[in-house]
N, C-alpha and C positions, 0 to 999 in steps of 0.2 A: 653493585659494576657491571655495565653487560658489557658482552663480547669486544664489541667496539671501541669502550673506555677504556676496561683493559690492556688492548691489543696497544693502543696509543700511549697510555701510564705505562708501559714498558718498554712498548720502542722511546721517546723522550728520556726513561731511566737511563736505559743501554746508549742515549747518545745517536739513537741512529735517526737519521730521517726518511721519508718513507719510501724514496726511489734505494734508500738501501738496503732494506730493511726486503724491496723488491727483489731487489740483483741478490740476494742471500736463499731466498727461496724458489727461485727463479719463479717468479710470476709481475705482474701489470704492474706502475704507483697506484695504477685507480683500483686497483685488488684490494693492494691496502685501504686504500681511500673508502673506498665505500666498506671496508668491515665496518673502519673509524666513524664512517656517517650516518653511514644508510640503514647499515643494523643487519649487514649480511655476514653468513658465516666461511669460512674455510672449508673443503674438504677434509676426510677423516687423513690424508697422508698429511698435509697443510700443517693441521692442526699439529700434529704429529714433530714436526721440523718448526713449528712456532715454541713448543713445550720445551725440545731441546735445545734451540737457539738464548731462548730468555730462564732456561732449567729450572723452569714452574711444569706443577702437573699440565694433564690438560684439564681436569677439576675444574681448576684455580685457572686458566684460560677462560670455560665456559660459565664462570660466578655459581660453580656447583659448590667449589669450597673455596671460603673467603682467605683459607688462612695461605701464605704462600709457601707453598713446599718448597723446597729446592731437592732437587735429583742427587744422587748418591754425585762429588764431581766427577770418581774414577768413570761414573759412565757416562757421565755428562762430555768427559774428555774425550769417551772412546764414539762418543757417536760422529760428538766432530772432527772425527778423527777418518771414519770412515766415508763422510759425506765432505769432503775434502778428496778422499782416494775417488773416489767417484765422480768426482766432477773432471778431473781429472784423466779419470780412463774417458771418461765422454769425450775431452778434449782429443785425447789417443783413435779415441773412435772414428775421430772425424777428418782428422789428418788421414789415418788410413782410408779413410771413403774418397778421401779427393782423390788421392794415391790412386787409388782403383779404376779413377769417372769417373766417381756421383759428387754431383755438386750439392750442398746442404747451404750453401751464402746466404738462403733465399728464407729459409728455416731458423726460430726465433731456438731460443737455447732450452727450455722448454716442449716441445716440438720433437728438438733433438731426442731432450734425457725421455721422452715417451716413448722415442723407434729404437732405445735405447734397451730399455727395461722391454721389451717385449722379444727385440734379441734373446736378453738374459732369460727371458723365460719360455723361451720356443727352446734352448742351448738347456735349461733343465729337463724340460719336457722328454728331451733328445735323448741326455745323459739315465731319467728313466728308462727310457726304453732298453737300453743299453744293459741293464742292471739285468 
């Protein structure tokens, strides 16, 4: 079974539409459709998200392992909680930036998330320099 078939199967098992899965991983429905029908594959970060959402290994998603190994449920719950917290931080970030006069209403959630990640990396670099 190839990646596209595997994603489609898991998505249906979890009763998700392409739109639902796309929203969970901050991608477009057409990206999900491309994986399922056109043989495209996502980047590593997206593979990790999909692995966590479906509670399977990346090797299983890529068809390298036919056994559907479920992740440790506590690890999966922790990742899901971190993802929700990250979305909350992203929403807080947008509100704070609007309060400071920046308008991000024309940006997609993915663009905002990328900007947020860049800011976090910059913050980490500043912290390292201070140590």
